[in-house]
C-alpha positions in Angstrom: -6.0 15.0 -27.5 -3.1 12.9 -28.8 0.4 13.6 -27.6 3.3 12.9 -29.8 5.8 10.7 -28.0 9.6 11.6 -28.1 11.4 8.5 -27.0 14.3 8.5 -24.6 16.5 5.4 -24.5 14.5 2.3 -23.5 16.8 1.7 -20.6 19.8 3.4 -19.1 22.1 3.1 -16.1 21.5 5.7 -13.3 24.5 8.0 -13.0 26.6 7.1 -10.0 26.3 9.3 -7.0 30.0 9.0 -6.2 32.8 8.8 -8.7 33.8 5.3 -9.5 30.5 3.7 -8.2 28.8 1.3 -10.6 26.1 -1.4 -10.4 25.7 -4.3 -12.8 22.1 -5.1 -12.0 19.3 -3.2 -13.7 16.1 -3.4 -11.7 12.8 -3.5 -13.5 9.7 -2.2 -11.9 8.2 -5.7 -11.9 11.1 -7.0 -9.9 10.8 -4.1 -7.4 7.1 -4.8 -7.0 7.6 -8.6 -6.6 10.1 -7.9 -3.8 7.7 -5.5 -2.1 4.9 -8.1 -2.2 7.1 -10.5 -0.3 9.1 -8.2 2.0 7.0 -5.2 2.8 6.2 -5.5 6.6 2.8 -3.7 6.2 1.6 -6.5 3.9 2.9 -9.1 6.3 1.0 -7.5 9.2 -2.2 -7.5 7.2 -1.7 -11.1 6.3 -1.4 -12.0 9.9 -4.6 -10.1 10.7 -6.4 -12.3 8.2 -4.9 -15.4 9.9 -6.2 -14.2 13.2 -9.7 -13.6 11.8 -9.8 -17.0 10.3 -9.0 -18.5 13.7 -11.9 -16.5 15.1 -14.2 -18.5 12.7 -13.2 -21.7 14.3 -13.5 -20.2 17.8 -17.1 -19.1 17.1 -18.0 -22.5 15.6 -16.4 -24.5 18.5 -19.4 -23.9 20.9 -21.5 -26.1 18.7 -19.1 -29.0 18.6 -18.9 -32.0 21.0 -17.0 -31.2 24.2 -15.1 -34.1 25.8 -13.3 -34.0 29.2 -11.8 -36.5 31.5 -10.6 -36.1 35.1 -9.2 -38.1 38.0 -8.9 -37.3 41.7 -7.6 -38.9 44.9 -9.3 -38.4 48.3 -8.0 -39.4 51.7 -10.2 -39.4 54.9 -9.6 -40.3 58.5 -10.0 -39.5 62.2 -7.4 -38.3 64.7 -3.9 -37.4 64.0 -2.6 -41.0 63.5 -2.8 -43.0 60.3 -4.6 -46.0 61.8 -8.2 -45.1 60.8 -7.3 -43.2 57.6 -8.2 -44.5 54.1 -8.0 -43.1 50.6 -9.9 -43.4 47.4 -9.5 -42.7 43.7 -12.2 -41.2 41.4 -12.0 -41.1 37.6 -14.6 -39.9 35.2 -15.2 -39.2 31.5 -17.9 -36.8 30.3 -19.2 -35.5 27.0 -21.4 -32.4 26.3 -23.1 -31.4 23.1 -25.0 -28.2 22.4 -28.2 -29.0 20.5 -29.5 -25.5 19.9 -29.0 -21.9 21.0 -31.7 -20.6 18.7 -29.3 -19.3 16.0 -26.8 -17.4 18.1 -23.9 -19.6 17.2 -24.6 -19.5 13.5 -24.8 -15.7 13.6 -21.5 -15.5 15.4 -19.8 -17.8 12.8 -21.3 -15.6 10.0 -20.0 -12.5 11.7 -16.5 -14.0 12.0 -16.5 -14.9 8.3 -17.6 -11.3 7.4 -14.7 -9.9 9.5 -12.3 -12.2 7.7 -13.6 -11.0 4.3 -13.2 -7.4 5.5 -9.6 -8.1 6.5 -8.9 -9.6 3.1 -10.3 -6.5 1.5 -8.1 -4.4 3.8 -5.1 -6.4 2.5 -6.0 -5.6 -1.1 -6.2 -1.9 -0.2 -2.9 -2.0 1.5 -1.4 -3.8 -1.5 -2.6 -1.0 -3.7 -0.9 1.5 -1.4 2.4 -0.5 -1.5 2.2 -0.7 -5.3 1.6 3.0 -5.6 4.5 3.9 -3.2 6.9 1.6 -5.1 5.8 3.0 -8.5 6.0 6.6 -7.4 9.5 6.1 -6.0 10.5 4.3 -9.2 9.1 7.0 -11.5 10.7 9.6 -9.2 14.1 8.0 -9.7 13.4 8.0 -13.5 12.6 11.7 -13.2 15.6 12.6 -11.1 17.9 10.7 -13.5 16.5 12.5 -16.5 16.9 15.8 -14.6 20.5 14.9 -13.9 21.0 14.3 -17.7 19.4 17.7 -18.4 21.7 19.3 -15.8 24.7 17.5 -17.3 23.8 18.7 -20.8 23.5 22.2 -19.5 26.9 21.9 -17.9 28.4 20.6 -21.1 27.0 23.5 -23.1 28.5 26.0 -20.7 31.9 24.2 -20.9 31.7 24.5 -24.7 30.8 28.1 -24.4 33.7 28.8 -22.0 36.1 27.3 -24.5 34.7 29.6 -27.2 34.9 32.6 -24.9 38.6 31.9 -24.0 39.5 31.4 -27.7 37.8 34.7 -28.7 39.4 36.6 -25.8 42.9 35.3 -26.7 42.5 36.6 -30.3 41.0 39.8 -29.0 37.5 39.5 -30.5 35.7 39.2 -27.2 36.1 41.1 -23.9 37.3 39.5 -20.6 33.8 39.7 -19.3 32.8 37.0 -21.7 35.2 34.6 -20.1 34.2 35.6 -16.6 30.5 35.2 -17.3 31.1 31.8 -18.9 33.0 30.6 -15.8 30.3 31.8 -13.5 27.6 30.0 -15.5 29.6 26.8 -15.6 30.1 26.9 -11.8 26.3 27.3 -11.4 25.6 24.4 -13.8 27.9 22.1 -11.8 26.0 22.9 -8.7 22.8 21.9 -10.4 24.3 18.5 -11.3 25.2 17.9 -7.7 21.6 18.8 -6.7 20.1 16.3 -9.1 22.5 13.6 -7.9 21.2 14.3 -4.4 17.6 14.0 -5.7 18.5 10.6 -7.2 19.9 9.4 -3.9 16.7 10.5 -2.2 14.5 8.5 -4.6 16.8 5.4 -4.3 16.2 5.5 -0.5 12.4 5.9 -1.0 12.3 3.0 -3.5 14.3 0.7 -1.2 12.0 1.6 1.8 8.9 1.0 -0.3 10.3 -2.4 -1.2 10.6 -3.3 2.5 14.5 -3.0 2.6 15.4 0.5 3.6 19.2 -0.2 3.5 19.2 -1.9 0.1 21.5 -0.4 -2.5 19.5 0.6 -5.6 21.5 0.7 -8.7 20.4 1.0 -12.3 16.7 1.0 -13.2 14.8 0.7 -16.4 13.5 4.0 -17.7 9.6 3.9 -17.9 8.9 7.6 -17.8 7.9 7.9 -21.5 4.2 8.8 -22.0 1.7 6.0 -22.7 -1.9 7.0 -23.8 -4.5 5.8 -21.3 -8.1 7.1 -21.7 -11.2 6.5 -19.6 -14.2 8.6 -19.2 -14.9 10.2 -15.8 -18.3 8.3 -15.6 -16.6 5.0 -16.3 -13.9 5.6 -13.7 -16.4 6.6 -11.0 -18.5 3.5 -11.8 -15.5 1.1 -11.6 -14.4 2.7 -8.4 -17.7 2.0 -6.7 -17.4 -1.6 -7.8 -13.7 -2.4 -7.4 -12.4 -0.2 -4.6 -11.2 -2.6 -1.8 -11.8 -0.1 0.9 -15.5 0.1 -0.1 -15.7 -3.7 -0.1 -14.2 -3.8 3.4 -16.6 -1.2 4.7 -19.5 -3.0 3.2 -18.5 -6.2 4.9 -18.3 -4.3 8.2 -21.9 -3.1 7.6 -23.0 -6.7 7.1 -21.1 -7.7 10.3 -22.9 -5.0 12.2 -26.2 -6.4 11.0 -25.1 -9.9 12.1 -24.0 -8.6 15.5 -27.4 -7.0 16.0 -29.0 -10.3 15.3 -26.8 -12.0 17.9 -27.6 -9.3 20.5 -31.4 -9.6 19.9 -31.1 -13.3 20.8 -29.7 -12.5 24.2 -32.8 -13.9 26.0 -33.2 -16.9 23.7 -33.3 -20.4 25.2 -30.4 -22.9 24.9 -30.7 -26.7 24.7 -27.8 -29.1 25.4 -27.2 -32.7 26.3 -24.4 -34.3 28.3 -23.3 -37.8 29.4 -20.7 -39.0 31.8 -19.2 -42.2 33.2 -17.4 -42.5 36.5 -15.0 -45.5 36.9 -15.4 -47.6 40.1 -12.7 -47.7 42.7 -12.3 -51.5 42.8 -13.6 -52.5 39.4 -13.7 -49.8 36.8 -16.7 -51.2 34.9 -18.6 -53.2 37.6 -18.6 -50.4 40.2 -18.7 -47.6 37.7 -21.7 -45.1 37.4 -23.0 -43.5 34.3 -25.3 -40.5 33.8 -27.1 -38.6 31.1 -28.7 -35.2 31.1 -30.6 -32.9 28.8 -30.7 -29.3 29.8 -33.0 -26.5 28.6 -32.2 -23.0 29.8 -34.8 -20.2 29.4 -33.6 -16.8 30.5 -36.3 -14.7 32.1 -34.6 -11.4 32.7 -31.0 -10.2 32.6 -31.5 -6.8 34.2 -31.6 -5.0 30.9 -28.3 -6.3 29.5 -29.9 -7.6 26.3 -31.8 -4.3 25.8 -28.6 -2.3 26.2 -26.6 -4.6 23.9 -29.3 -4.3 21.2 -29.2 -0.5 21.4 -25.5 -0.5 21.2 -25.5 -2.8 18.2 -28.1 -0.7 16.4 -26.0 2.4 17.0 -22.9 0.6 15.6 -24.9 -0.5 12.6 -26.0 3.1 11.9 -22.4 4.2 12.3 -21.1 1.6 9.9 -23.8 2.6 7.3 -22.9 6.3 7.6 -19.2 5.5 7.3 -19.9 3.5 4.1 -21.8 6.5 2.6 -19.0 8.9 3.6 -16.3 6.6 2.1 -18.3 6.2 -1.1 -18.5 10.0 -1.4 -14.8 10.4 -0.7 -13.9 7.8 -3.4 -16.0 9.6 -5.9 -14.2 12.8 -5.1 -10.8 11.1 -5.3 -11.6 9.7 -8.7 -12.8 13.0 -10.0 -9.7 14.9 -8.7 -7.3 12.2 -10.1 -9.1 12.2 -13.5 -8.8 16.0 -13.7 -5.1 15.8 -12.7 -4.4 13.3 -15.4 -6.2 15.5 -18.0 -4.2 18.5 -16.9 -0.9 16.5 -16.9 -1.6 15.5 -20.5 -2.1 19.1 -21.6 1.0 20.2 -19.7 3.1 17.5 -21.5 1.9 18.6 -24.9 2.8 22.3 -24.1 6.2 21.4 -22.5 7.1 19.2 -25.5 6.5 22.0 -27.9 8.4 24.5 -25.6 11.4 22.1 -25.5 11.4 21.8 -29.3 11.3 25.6 -29.7 14.0 26.1 -27.0 16.3 23.6 -28.7 16.0 25.4 -32.0 16.8 28.7 -30.3 19.9 27.2 -28.6 21.1 25.8 -31.9 20.8 29.2 -33.5 22.5 31.0 -30.6 25.4 28.5 -30.6 25.8 29.0 -34.3 26.0 32.8 -33.9 28.4 32.6 -31.0 30.6 30.1 -32.8 30.7 32.5 -35.7 31.7 35.3 -33.3 28.6 37.4 -33.8 26.6 36.4 -30.7 27.1 37.7 -27.1 27.2 36.0 -23.7 23.7 37.1 -22.7 22.1 35.6 -25.8 23.8 32.2 -25.5 23.3 32.1 -21.7 19.6 32.7 -22.1 19.4 30.1 -24.8 21.2 27.4 -22.7 19.1 28.2 -19.6 15.8 28.3 -21.6 16.5 24.9 -23.2 17.5 23.3 -19.8 14.4 24.8 -18.2 12.2 23.5 -21.0 13.7 20.1 -20.8 13.3 19.9 -17.1 9.6 21.0 -17.4 9.0 18.3 -19.9 10.6 15.7 -17.6 8.3 16.9 -14.8 5.3 16.8 -17.1 6.1 13.1 -18.0 6.4 12.3 -14.3 3.1 14.1 -13.5 1.4 12.0 -16.2 2.7 8.8 -14.6 1.8 9.9 -11.1 -1.7 11.1 -12.1 -2.5 7.9 -13.9 -1.2 5.9 -10.9 -3.4 7.9 -8.6 -6.4 7.4 -10.9 -5.8 3.7 -11.1 -5.5 3.5 -7.3 -8.7 5.6 -6.9 -10.5 3.1 -9.2 -9.1 0.2 -7.1 -7.2 -3.0 -7.8 -3.8 -2.0 -9.0 -2.3 -5.0 -10.7 1.3 -5.1 -9.7 2.1 -7.8 -12.3 1.1 -5.5 -15.2 3.0 -2.3 -14.5 
């Protein structure tokens, strides 16, 4: 189904919440997203988690690297409580130790740390998608509230025009006083609707600023992006892409692989370990002539650990099964999310088509009612209904446009990999 697009202005300044307020800057969605990428604290936190995981890789690998140490001490010995038979000595030594093999435990720990880092990186991508969605929803919400404010203002203008007509007809005696009274009541009601839409605009400004990471930032004019853009994708294709591109699934898959690696580590709990060490102690009188050196190769073969390895293996196996079950559950949830978002977008498109036709019809009815009232043959009920019907139809079309944007955004997020540079 193709929907005919009725363009609003490509860009417009948001109506000021308070009289006399104005902003020179017009924020684009790309600018809002760029600021969010650099200032949103949630993204900063996830970035630091990745840094911590990368450090864990080096920590796991450090056990296989050469360990060097040096030390010195001073000892004083003697008899009695006087200092006559007391003497002191210095001792200085340098030692080196190198692990030769631990039968694969170190390599498995390093692999596990790398998998944890990759999972954290996927978590960052998922959080970035969430931030992009929040910024876009607030931005589109502000577009929606602004258009609703324009609809409310148009309704108010129509009632002001009608009040002028009613007063002029009453003055010449062609209309009753009730025409003026009804027009005044309708105008007052329409002014309240304008105030309400202004409050809605302020709400979305605050949400946009918060999504960008600056809750107290003053949001001024924004570019209007609410017009409909065709975007088609089959449900099967969307579901397939989600299973391949959803960062949450990638993170969960990495955690399954980590659980497998951890199981390997725990199964090696009773494996031998082989290491070599060397040391040199400097002599007290002559560092090199009186010094002593030593070398050692050590092989440690655990015989029993009281069931610790067995318990660790059982725990690791349970954690692996848990991770695998969570992956399957998340995969099902993603498939459902894609299906619901796809259906919501389809429904939003159909609603937009219906609301567009309803708005066109309501505008024609309003033009006819205004013409009749201007000619003095219409009554207050006819034109009031026409004004309200047109305002309601316009508001419903604005809502349908917003629903299309929100539904598409939800579907793109469900698929995974929202590209903030191409909004």
